[in-house]
C-alpha positions, 0 to 999 in steps of 0.5 A: 581515492580521496581521503576526502571521496571516502569521507564524503561516501560515508557520510552520503551511506549514512543520511540514506542510512538515516532517511530509510530509517525514518520512511520505515518508520513511517510507515510503522506508524501508517501501520499501527494508526491502521491498528488502531482505527481496526479497533473501533470497526468490526466488519470486514467492510469496514475494516477493508475501507480503512486499509482503502483509505490510510493506502490512499491517502499515503502511499498511492493514489491509485488503489482498488480494493473488491471483496465479495460485493465490496468494491472502492476505487473507481474505473478509468470512467470515473464510475465505481469499478467493478469486479476485476477493480483496477485504480483509475488511470493517472493523466499521462494514460499510464499507471507505474511501473511499481505494482502490487496486487494480492488477493484476500481470502474471507473466512467466510468463503469470499474473495478478493483483491487489492491493487495498487500502483506506485511512482518513487517517490510517492507522498511518503519518499519511499523507493519503490521496493519499501513501499512493496514491503510496506503495501504486504504488510498493510495487505497482511494488517489487512487480512487479519483483520477481516478474519482472514488471511492475504497472498501476495505473489511478489 
């Protein structure tokens, strides 16, 4: 390996590390924004709406949250989705390959789910692994924010 190739490889690794750090910082900013917004909303439904909007605007438009009688997201017809809500199918007809699902367990016995699909690089430029980690973080905040917890099998 020539010195030039070795130098280029080191530069490439350093650049990717810097870019990854910036993407992670943007996820941390989103998580902090969610926590700040939670301070002004105390009901679980309002907090779930905040999570839904934050994820939909920043991480993926393909998101659905179901909790008790609350359903956020739409089915394929554009109508409000039912108990098995999943995000709408994109115009290509297929959901993204990266899927996030978790169960939401409320303190009062109400349960629900959060389902989202992702296609790299998305609006924040996240890799699929970074996006899954971001979704786990935001889902965890959401579970705690409603006074319960979440379980994410992945």
